[in-house]
N, C-alpha and C positions, 0 to 999 in steps of 0.2 A: 697529796696533802701539803698545804702551803706551810712553811716554816721559817722561822728567824733563828740565825745562829749568832752567838756571842760569848764572850769568855764568862765563864762562871763565877759569880759573885756569891761565897758561901754565907756571907753576913746578910744576904737576902733572901736565897733561895735554898739554904740548906734542910728546911723542913721538907721540901719538895724533893730534893735527892735523897733524902733517907727514905721516903714513900716509894721513890723510883727502885732504890735498891732492894727493898722488900719485894716489890714486884718482880724484880729481875732475878734475885738470887733467893728463891724462897727457902732453899735448904740452909742458909745462913741465918734466917730469923732465929732469935734467941740466943745466937753465939756472940762472943765477943766482938766479931766483925759487924755485927749489927748496931754497934753502940756508936753514939756521937763522939765518945772519947776515942774510938778507934778511928773513926774518920779524920779527927784532929791530929792524931798520931801520925797518920799515913800521908796526909796531905799538907799538913802545916807545922811538922816538926822536923823535916828533914835537914841534915847539917849541910846546908848551902845557903847563899844568899836568896836564891829563887827557890822555895819550898816544893812548888809543884806547878803543873800546867793544868789548868780544868776549862773545859769548854762544855757548852749545853745547846741544846735543839729546843726551842719553844713553838707551839701551835701559834700561828698568827692570829687566829680568831679568838682564842681563849687564853692566849699567854701560858699554856700548860707546859711543864718541863715533860718532855717525852724521849729525851736522849741526854746522855752525859758521857764524856770522854775525858779521860785524864792520863798524865804521865808524870812519873817522878824522874828527877835529873840525877841517875846514877852515873857515877864518873868511872870511865874504863880507861886503861893503858892500853892503846892499839899501837902495836909494833912500836912502842918506846915513846909514843905521844899521848898525852892524857887528854881525853874528849869527853864531852858530856853528852850522855845517851839518854833519850827520852823513853823510859820503861814504861810501856803503856799499860794500864790496869783498869778495873772497875768500869769497862766499857759497858754501857747499858741502853736499852730501847725498851720503852713500855710495852708490855704485851699487847695493848690495844693498838699500836702503831707499828708493828713489826710486819715485814713484807712490803713496805711502802717506801723503800729507799732512805729511811732516817739514818741508818747504820751507816751506809755508804757516804751520804752527803756530809753527816756529820763528822766522819772521819776525814774527809776531804778538807773541810774547814779547819780541822785541828792540825791536820799535817801542814797546812800553809801557816797556821800560828807557831808551829813549832819551828818551821823553816825560818820564819821572820825572827824568832827568838835565837837564830844561831844554833840550833841543834842539829849536829851533822847526821844522826841517824837515830832511828827508834828500834826497839825491841818488843817483842809480845811471846807469849808462852802458851796458846790455847791447847786445850785438850778436847774441846767438843768441835767436831768437825762442821757443824753448821755455822760457825762464826767465820771460818776461813774465806768463802767467797766474797763477803763484805769487805774484807782486808784487801784481797786480791784486786778488787775493782779500783782501788785508790792506790795501787802501785806497789802493795807490800809483796814480798818475795817469800818463798818457804826455803828455809835454810836446811835443817836436818831434824830427824826424830830424836827425841829424848824420852826413852821409855823409863817406865817406873819398874826397877828390880825389887823383888820381894824375897826375904829369907824367913820362911815360916818357922816359928818356935812351938806354937801350940795351936790346936784346932778347934777350940771350944765354941768361939764366937761364929765361926764359919758353919759349923755343923749345926749350932743352935738355929741360925737363921734358917736351916734347910729341914729343921725339926728331925735333925738326927743326933741330937746331944748324946744319946746313949753310947755312940761310937767314938766320943771324945778320948776316953781313956786309953782305948786301944790305938787311935791316931796319935796321940801325944807320945806314946811309947814309941811308936815308929818314928816320929819326927824327932825324938831324942837320939835314936839309934843313928838315924839319918845324919844330924848335925855332928854326932860324935865321929862318925865314920869320914865326914867331910875335913874335920880338923886334926884327926889323928895323924895323918901322914906329916903334917906340918907342925907337930907339938913340940919341936926342941926349944930349948930355953935360947933367946936371942939377946939378952941383956939390956932389955927396956923395963922401964916401970911406967905405971899409968896413975894418973890423978883425975878425979871427977870434979868439976866446978859448976857452980851455978852461972847462968849466962851472964849476969850483971858483973861478975868478977873478971871478965875478959878485958874490961875496961882499966882494970888495974894491974892486968898482967903485964909487967914491964919486958918480958923476954919476948912478948908477941911483936914488937917492931922489927926486931933483928929477923925472927923466924919468916915473917911475911917478905921481908926484903930478900931473904935467902931463896924462899919458896918461888917467888914471883920472877926471878931472874931468867928462867927458861920459859916463861909464858909468852904466848904473842898477843892474845887478847884477853885481858883479865879484869875483872871488876877491882875496884881500888878498895879494899876491905882494911882501911885503917881503923883505929879504935873509936873514931867518931862515928863512923859508919856502923860499927857494931853495936855501939851505945844506942843508936836510932833503931837498927834492925831487930835487936833482941829486947827492944822497950815496948812493944806492942801490948796494949792493955789485955789482961785476962790470959797472959801466956806465961808459960815457964820453958826455959830452956837449959839444957845440961851440956857442958862441955867436956869432952874426954880428952885429956893431954897426955901425949906419950914423951917420955924422956928417955935419954941415954947420958948417964951421969946426970949432969945440971942442964943438959942441952934439950930445949924444947924441939922435937924432930918430926912430931905428927899431931894433928888435930882434928877432932870430929865434933861438928856443932850439931845437936840433936834436940828433937821436941817430941814427946808422947802425945800422940793424936789419935785419930781414927782414920782409917781408910776404907770406904765402904762398910762402915760399921765395925771393922775388924780393928782392935787396939794394936797400933803400931808405934815403933820408935823410929821417926822419920829423920833421915839424914840431910840437914840443909846444907852441910858443907864439908868437906873432906880435903885435907892438904898433908901431904908427905913430902919431907925434904927430899930432894935427889940424892940419892946414894944410900938411903933408908928404906928401900922398899922391902927389904927382909922383916921389917916390923909389922908386915901387913897381917900375917897370921895371928900374931900377938893383938895387933889392932882390933880385927874382927871379933876375935874373941872376948876381948874387954867390952866391945860394943855389945856383943851377945849378953855379957853379964850384966851391964847397965839395963838391958831391955827386960831382963828377968827380975831385976830389982824393982823397976817401975811397972812391972805387971803387965807389960805388953805381950801379944801373941805373934808379933812379926817385926822385922826391921825392914824399912824401905827407902830406897834412893832414887830421885830422878836424876839420870846421867846419860852422856852419849854412850856410844857402843865402843868408841875409842878408850874413853876413860873407864868403862865398866871392865874391860880387859886389863887396863893398866892396874887397877885396883884389884884385880883377881877375883871379882865376884862370883863367877860360876864355880870356881873350885872350893869356894868358902861357903856354899850353900845357898846362894841367890838364883832365884829364877826370873826369867824375863816375863813380865806380866803382859795382860793385853791392854793396858792402861798406858797410852803413849802421848805425851806433850809433843810439841814442836816449836822449835826456835822459828819465829817469823821476823822479818826485819823490813825497813825501808830507809833507803838512802835518801838523805835530804840535802847533802852537799857533796862536793867532789873531794872532801878531805879525806874520805875513806872510800874504797871501790866495793861495789856490790860482790865482786869476786872475792875479795878478802873476808866480807861478812859472811859469805855462804860457805866458806870452807870448815868442815867440822874440826879438822885438826888444828884450828887456829884458836879454838876456845876450849875454856875449862868452865862449863855451866852445870849449876845445880839449882835446888829450890831457892838458894839464898839470892840468886840472880833475878829472881822472879819476886812478885809480892805473895806467893802462896806460902802459907805455914808461917 
């Protein structure tokens, strides 16, 4: 297939990109992600001078858009140095053009464009195995797995999908006993209080700046999650976020950013981000309990989080009722300059990664 590659001009080709999106992500059709408003939010409102990097592949014969590749300029602090990362997302190849090298060739073109824009490295978070080979062909490396851990609260949706709805009352009682037993050994009072805020309130949360400064001191590779970033990240059209804030006296010591959504058609409270100040790990039992209470208020049937094994252990997920699911994302990356080494990017213990680092949710 003869192709031409060039930067994507949304003012000319956005209608074609929207059609390509529907073809590539049929599961998103009819959701907020399918809207033009969502596209403009994601790729043209990021709090940076350069809002995004977009590239396209067109057929030479008919000038039809058959491929799209984009990256958002997330800022990371890597070993004390602030670097701009190209967080790659919404990579698409039209169904009629798959298996013809479009993905790899467009990826190579996009990587050169990002390199020429002085982007030192890129990241991606694929969950579908079939997209990995195309990335590897243009030099991406696989870092480490990011499993989804799930805490079941109810079984209604799961059993209904399997035509076993009549078993839900029994299963829900069993889950209630299970979760009670998981938290009972850790149920002592610890002197913390909790407040739930709407996502947009984070921008006005004055104590957040000091909290993030204190939390980030011990981190090696972290996303710069300042209030400008949160204003953008939590401002996606058609979405609603809840933030659980934990306090000791008047000090903010932990924060959980959540969104009620569905995971494989099961209502879940997805944890996009979780931060606990060093020295306050004893609040984790209280934190998990408050997250469970929030989930119950929102009517979900599970709590889920994408996180590496190291941080799953740190946040004590297993002893608080979380189970490792078969759904596993991966961190993949590509080094584009000598500013940062592949070895540093590949080390799991260098990163604190959750859904907030991706474009999911």
